[in-house]
GUMIVO-409825 format. One record per residue (C-alpha): residue number from 1; x, y, z; residue in three letters. Coordinates in steps of 0.05 Angstrom, whole numbers. Example, Ala and Ser with C-alpha at 12.3 -4.5 7.8 and 13.67 -1.06 7.14 Angstrom:
# residues 2
> 1,246,-90,156,ALA
> 2,273,-21,143,SER
***
This chain:
# residues 429
> 1,0,0,0,MET
> 2,20,73,-5,HIS
> 3,0,131,37,VAL
> 4,-18,203,24,THR
> 5,-23,255,79,ALA
> 6,-18,328,93,ASN
> 7,27,343,152,GLY
> 8,91,313,178,TRP
> 9,65,270,235,TRP
> 10,9,241,193,ALA
> 11,62,222,141,LEU
> 12,105,187,193,VAL
> 13,46,150,223,GLY
> 14,21,125,156,LEU
> 15,92,106,135,LEU
> 16,98,61,196,LEU
> 17,30,32,180,LEU
> 18,51,15,109,SER
> 19,109,-25,138,PHE
> 20,69,-60,192,VAL
> 21,16,-83,143,LEU
> 22,65,-109,91,ASN
> 23,62,-186,90,PRO
> 24,131,-192,60,TYR
> 25,160,-162,124,HIS
> 26,128,-218,165,TYR
> 27,148,-272,115,LEU
> 28,222,-253,118,ALA
> 29,220,-244,194,THR
> 30,184,-311,201,GLY
> 31,241,-348,166,PHE
> 32,292,-314,210,VAL
> 33,253,-335,273,ILE
> 34,245,-406,247,TRP
> 35,320,-413,237,ASP
> 36,333,-389,308,LEU
> 37,279,-434,338,VAL
> 38,309,-495,305,ARG
> 39,376,-479,338,ASN
> 40,347,-488,408,VAL
> 41,329,-562,401,ARG
> 42,395,-578,368,ARG
> 43,435,-542,421,GLU
> 44,398,-578,478,ARG
> 45,411,-645,445,MET
> 46,484,-632,429,TRP
> 47,507,-591,489,PHE
> 48,453,-599,542,GLY
> 49,437,-525,544,LEU
> 50,407,-470,503,ARG
> 51,454,-418,474,ILE
> 52,407,-383,425,THR
> 53,366,-328,459,ARG
> 54,310,-316,411,ILE
> 55,273,-258,445,GLY
> 56,334,-217,461,LYS
> 57,365,-230,393,THR
> 58,303,-208,356,LEU
> 59,295,-144,398,LEU
> 60,367,-124,386,LEU
> 61,361,-139,311,ARG
> 62,298,-99,304,TYR
> 63,328,-40,340,GLY
> 64,391,-41,296,ARG
> 65,349,-51,233,ALA
> 66,306,9,248,VAL
> 67,365,53,264,ALA
> 68,401,34,200,VAL
> 69,336,40,161,GLY
> 70,326,112,184,VAL
> 71,395,131,158,VAL
> 72,382,95,91,ALA
> 73,313,127,85,SER
> 74,341,197,93,VAL
> 75,392,183,39,ALA
> 76,342,153,-10,LEU
> 77,291,208,1,LEU
> 78,344,261,-7,ALA
> 79,366,235,-75,VAL
> 80,294,230,-97,GLY
> 81,287,155,-106,VAL
> 82,217,141,-132,ARG
> 83,184,73,-144,VAL
> 84,115,48,-160,THR
> 85,71,2,-119,ILE
> 86,68,-48,-177,SER
> 87,144,-51,-182,SER
> 88,149,-62,-107,ALA
> 89,101,-121,-111,LEU
> 90,142,-147,-170,TYR
> 91,207,-144,-131,VAL
> 92,175,-179,-71,PHE
> 93,148,-234,-116,ALA
> 94,216,-245,-148,VAL
> 95,247,-250,-78,SER
> 96,198,-304,-58,ILE
> 97,205,-343,-123,VAL
> 98,280,-341,-118,LEU
> 99,273,-365,-47,GLY
> 100,231,-424,-67,VAL
> 101,281,-448,-119,ILE
> 102,346,-426,-87,ARG
> 103,354,-403,-16,SER
> 104,285,-393,17,ARG
> 105,287,-319,6,LEU
> 106,336,-278,-34,ALA
> 107,371,-220,1,ALA
> 108,351,-152,-25,ALA
> 109,413,-133,-67,PRO
> 110,409,-199,-106,THR
> 111,334,-200,-113,ALA
> 112,332,-128,-138,ILE
> 113,389,-140,-187,SER
> 114,355,-201,-216,ILE
> 115,289,-163,-220,SER
> 116,322,-107,-260,VAL
> 117,352,-157,-309,LEU
> 118,285,-193,-319,LEU
> 119,251,-127,-330,SER
> 120,301,-108,-384,ALA
> 121,292,-175,-419,LEU
> 122,216,-167,-421,LEU
> 123,223,-95,-443,ARG
> 124,263,-119,-504,ALA
> 125,204,-162,-526,TYR
> 126,160,-126,-576,HIS
> 127,109,-180,-592,GLY
> 128,36,-184,-571,SER
> 129,18,-196,-498,VAL
> 130,-46,-231,-476,PRO
> 131,-96,-184,-444,ALA
> 132,-100,-228,-382,ALA
> 133,-28,-215,-363,ILE
> 134,-22,-145,-390,LEU
> 135,-25,-110,-321,PRO
> 136,30,-155,-294,VAL
> 137,70,-145,-358,TRP
> 138,66,-69,-351,ARG
> 139,86,-72,-278,ALA
> 140,149,-109,-297,ILE
> 141,171,-71,-359,VAL
> 142,155,-3,-329,GLU
> 143,197,-17,-267,MET
> 144,240,44,-250,PRO
> 145,305,5,-256,GLN
> 146,354,60,-235,ALA
> 147,314,77,-173,ASP
> 148,312,5,-151,TRP
> 149,387,1,-160,LEU
> 150,393,58,-111,ALA
> 151,352,18,-61,ILE
> 152,397,-43,-73,ALA
> 153,458,1,-61,ALA
> 154,429,25,4,ALA
> 155,414,-47,23,ALA
> 156,485,-70,10,ALA
> 157,515,-12,50,LEU
> 158,465,-23,106,ALA
> 159,486,-96,108,GLU
> 160,559,-75,114,ALA
> 161,541,-29,172,LEU
> 162,500,-82,208,LEU
> 163,557,-132,202,SER
> 164,599,-85,244,LEU
> 165,545,-77,296,TRP
> 166,532,-133,345,GLY
> 167,545,-195,303,THR
> 168,566,-237,362,ARG
> 169,495,-260,375,ASP
> 170,494,-286,303,ALA
> 171,553,-334,313,ILE
> 172,532,-401,343,LEU
> 173,564,-470,352,PRO
> 174,544,-532,313,ALA
> 175,567,-604,303,LEU
> 176,579,-635,235,VAL
> 177,598,-702,207,THR
> 178,650,-697,152,SER
> 179,648,-737,87,ARG
> 180,696,-786,120,ARG
> 181,648,-796,178,GLY
> 182,690,-755,226,ARG
> 183,654,-716,281,ARG
> 184,678,-644,289,MET
> 185,653,-576,307,GLY
> 186,633,-517,264,ALA
> 187,610,-446,270,MET
> 188,541,-427,245,LYS
> 189,531,-355,222,LEU
> 190,459,-331,225,GLN
> 191,462,-258,206,PHE
> 192,392,-240,184,GLY
> 193,354,-173,186,TYR
> 194,292,-141,157,VAL
> 195,308,-67,148,VAL
> 196,252,-17,133,PRO
> 197,269,40,85,VAL
> 198,224,97,60,ALA
> 199,222,118,-13,VAL
> 200,178,165,-53,TRP
> 201,119,135,-91,ILE
> 202,102,164,-159,THR
> 203,70,209,-175,PRO
> 204,100,259,-126,VAL
> 205,72,329,-128,ALA
> 206,135,369,-116,ARG
> 207,156,346,-46,PRO
> 208,182,408,-10,GLU
> 209,209,412,61,PHE
> 210,226,476,96,VAL
> 211,271,486,156,PHE
> 212,240,521,216,VAL
> 213,262,531,287,SER
> 214,232,498,348,GLY
> 215,220,426,366,TRP
> 216,201,406,295,HIS
> 217,258,427,250,PRO
> 218,233,389,190,TRP
> 219,162,409,171,HIS
> 220,119,391,111,ALA
> 221,73,450,97,PRO
> 222,-1,435,103,LEU
> 223,-35,426,37,GLY
> 224,27,397,4,GLN
> 225,11,327,-23,PRO
> 226,67,278,-9,LEU
> 227,67,203,-20,GLU
> 228,117,151,5,TRP
> 229,123,77,20,PHE
> 230,161,33,69,ALA
> 231,201,-21,33,VAL
> 232,224,-80,77,PRO
> 233,293,-103,56,LEU
> 234,314,-174,74,ALA
> 235,389,-172,89,LEU
> 236,442,-218,117,GLY
> 237,483,-280,106,TRP
> 238,478,-350,134,HIS
> 239,536,-400,133,ALA
> 240,565,-463,163,LEU
> 241,641,-457,169,LEU
> 242,688,-511,194,THR
> 243,756,-482,176,SER
> 244,750,-408,158,LEU
> 245,743,-363,220,ARG
> 246,675,-330,222,VAL
> 247,707,-263,238,GLU
> 248,749,-268,176,ARG
> 249,688,-287,134,ALA
> 250,650,-227,161,LEU
> 251,707,-181,144,ASN
> 252,707,-206,72,HIS
> 253,631,-198,72,LEU
> 254,636,-125,92,ARG
> 255,684,-110,35,TRP
> 256,637,-147,-13,LEU
> 257,578,-105,10,ASP
> 258,617,-40,3,ILE
> 259,640,-61,-67,PHE
> 260,569,-81,-87,ARG
> 261,541,-17,-59,GLY
> 262,589,24,-100,LEU
> 263,573,-15,-163,ILE
> 264,498,-7,-154,LEU
> 265,504,67,-135,ALA
> 266,546,79,-197,ALA
> 267,493,44,-239,GLY
> 268,439,89,-210,PHE
> 269,480,153,-223,ALA
> 270,501,133,-293,CYS
> 271,431,113,-313,ALA
> 272,407,183,-297,TYR
> 273,467,222,-322,LEU
> 274,490,179,-381,TRP
> 275,446,123,-408,ARG
> 276,394,77,-380,SER
> 277,432,14,-399,GLN
> 278,482,29,-343,ALA
> 279,430,1,-295,ALA
> 280,433,-67,-330,LEU
> 281,509,-69,-328,TYR
> 282,510,-52,-254,ALA
> 283,457,-104,-238,ALA
> 284,494,-158,-276,GLY
> 285,560,-140,-245,ALA
> 286,530,-143,-175,SER
> 287,503,-214,-187,ILE
> 288,570,-238,-216,VAL
> 289,609,-209,-158,VAL
> 290,562,-240,-107,THR
> 291,566,-310,-138,GLU
> 292,641,-306,-144,LEU
> 293,645,-287,-71,PHE
> 294,603,-348,-51,ARG
> 295,648,-394,-91,ILE
> 296,712,-365,-62,VAL
> 297,687,-370,10,ILE
> 298,667,-443,0,ARG
> 299,735,-460,-30,ARG
> 300,772,-424,25,MET
> 301,734,-463,77,ASP
> 302,749,-529,42,ARG
> 303,823,-514,32,SER
> 304,840,-499,105,LEU
> 305,848,-547,163,GLU
> 306,787,-555,208,PRO
> 307,788,-511,269,GLN
> 308,746,-555,314,PHE
> 309,768,-626,303,ALA
> 310,774,-670,366,PRO
> 311,845,-683,389,ASP
> 312,871,-740,431,SER
> 313,920,-692,466,GLN
> 314,864,-655,502,GLY
> 315,793,-628,497,VAL
> 316,778,-579,440,ARG
> 317,739,-516,457,VAL
> 318,682,-504,409,LEU
> 319,647,-445,440,TYR
> 320,655,-398,500,VAL
> 321,590,-371,530,ILE
> 322,587,-296,536,ARG
> 323,599,-268,606,GLY
> 324,625,-334,634,SER
> 325,688,-348,674,LEU
> 326,721,-379,612,ALA
> 327,710,-314,573,GLU
> 328,741,-273,629,ARG
> 329,801,-320,628,LEU
> 330,811,-307,554,GLY
> 331,798,-378,529,ILE
> 332,779,-376,456,ARG
> 333,742,-424,409,PRO
> 334,788,-473,373,GLY
> 335,839,-477,429,GLU
> 336,859,-543,461,LEU
> 337,859,-552,536,ILE
> 338,913,-604,552,THR
> 339,919,-598,628,HIS
> 340,874,-576,685,VAL
> 341,907,-564,753,ASN
> 342,970,-598,725,GLN
> 343,932,-662,709,ALA
> 344,928,-683,635,PRO
> 345,858,-686,606,VAL
> 346,835,-726,546,HIS
> 347,760,-730,557,THR
> 348,706,-686,587,GLU
> 349,705,-733,647,TYR
> 350,780,-721,657,ASP
> 351,767,-646,653,PHE
> 352,714,-645,708,HIS
> 353,751,-695,752,PHE
> 354,814,-653,750,ALA
> 355,774,-590,766,LEU
> 356,742,-624,826,GLU
> 357,810,-638,857,GLN
> 358,817,-564,872,ASN
> 359,747,-534,868,PRO
> 360,769,-465,891,ALA
> 361,822,-455,838,TYR
> 362,829,-470,763,ALA
> 363,893,-472,725,ARG
> 364,889,-489,651,PHE
> 365,946,-506,603,GLN
> 366,923,-489,533,ILE
> 367,950,-498,463,ALA
> 368,929,-441,419,ASP
> 369,913,-441,344,HIS
> 370,987,-444,328,HIS
> 371,1002,-500,378,GLY
> 372,1038,-453,426,GLU
> 373,1025,-469,500,PRO
> 374,1001,-418,550,ARG
> 375,975,-419,621,LEU
> 376,912,-385,649,VAL
> 377,888,-389,720,SER
> 378,835,-359,766,SER
> 379,801,-371,833,PRO
> 380,735,-407,825,VAL
> 381,677,-382,867,PHE
> 382,616,-421,889,GLU
> 383,573,-438,828,GLY
> 384,626,-421,776,GLU
> 385,656,-491,780,ARG
> 386,594,-520,747,HIS
> 387,584,-461,700,ASN
> 388,651,-446,668,LEU
> 389,619,-430,601,GLY
> 390,659,-479,559,LEU
> 391,629,-523,505,ILE
> 392,674,-578,478,PHE
> 393,674,-617,413,VAL
> 394,684,-691,429,LEU
> 395,679,-755,389,PRO
> 396,609,-784,391,GLY
> 397,551,-815,352,GLU
> 398,497,-764,364,GLU
> 399,464,-739,300,PRO
> 400,502,-680,270,ALA
> 401,496,-637,208,PHE
> 402,520,-668,144,ARG
> 403,580,-629,122,LEU
> 404,554,-577,73,LYS
> 405,581,-507,66,ARG
> 406,523,-462,46,PRO
> 407,534,-388,43,PHE
> 408,475,-343,27,GLY
> 409,413,-313,57,PHE
> 410,376,-364,101,LEU
> 411,411,-423,69,GLU
> 412,423,-455,137,THR
> 413,350,-474,136,LEU
> 414,370,-530,88,TYR
> 415,418,-562,137,LEU
> 416,395,-630,162,ARG
> 417,421,-675,217,ALA
> 418,406,-748,204,PRO
> 419,363,-777,259,GLY
> 420,355,-710,294,LEU
> 421,280,-711,293,MET
> 422,276,-782,321,ARG
> 423,316,-767,384,ARG
> 424,295,-731,447,ASP
> 425,332,-680,488,ASP
> 426,363,-729,539,ARG
> 427,432,-727,505,SER
> 428,483,-685,541,ARG
> 429,555,-670,522,SER
***
């Protein structure tokens, strides 16, 4: 829907309403929630506790998404990006269709780029069109391609900004079974957002804002017809990584988003200042760069040694719970604990037995990622002994993910653990 109002506060209220009533917003959010909910059962079966905090995670993500969306909205409104309702419905439909055949839902930069290319292909057709599909045909061929590229550029840059802001709640542990049948740990990246951005809806009757003093510095004069629309943008990446560090993958992802954002912004500018075909070149380049990035990340993950493989020399740390004693001690995922209180440990039982020998003090000998030994120690207060915040990856026969390395928006929904649905939550590691 689109809204028309006279007066600033009426415009803001109706803009929020257009976002709240958009079903695509709930569809994308629903998939993100579904992915998080599925984590809980797996975590309880694998580790005996729940690491994923769904409510807190969603509240933080919504707050960040709104803050970034406001910044993107100001930029898009300032440059005069205008779309039509029919083109918005077309882009949402393409996102859903791509999701059905590829990765549940397509993230906004990819979905918009593909929509622009499909629109250009249909625009090149000059034959007859059946009357029954003529309205849909017009919505596609009359899509404002350059303006949608500006929205895609804003989406890519917003994704880069969000990847810098609070991504720790998106990094979660998992267990996988390799192609050789080996049990090892992995890191699951679930970085998904739905960001609302505001754009002008055509026709716009000369939107004019004047600056006045007081509590309301931006004021739309009464009687001035203005129309705008809230576009929900599905953003983020999901991945299962066994060798490549998640922090390194996120750093690469930020540079990809910046590069894509610049390509799409250049396509928008050149389409207005030079020739309309520039939008097609930018959309195609964005898709190619994205697919190349996915291929490179997968190959990098395959080519490196696994970070979280069990080791007979000690117990391998898979995850450190935030705010725990282990985090304060500086223990990091992927490290190997070889001794506790000077006693060698090879199993989780050895670890807890050695800790019980001196329940008021903990001294760990650790081999880091390079195999270099180091010592960490700390007094252990009442209650901390049973809540160190360490999750280990140990050999076992519990159902684990098949080793696949997806990298895309919501692709972790495809991950399956054989036998997972036939087991209960009694398993503890």
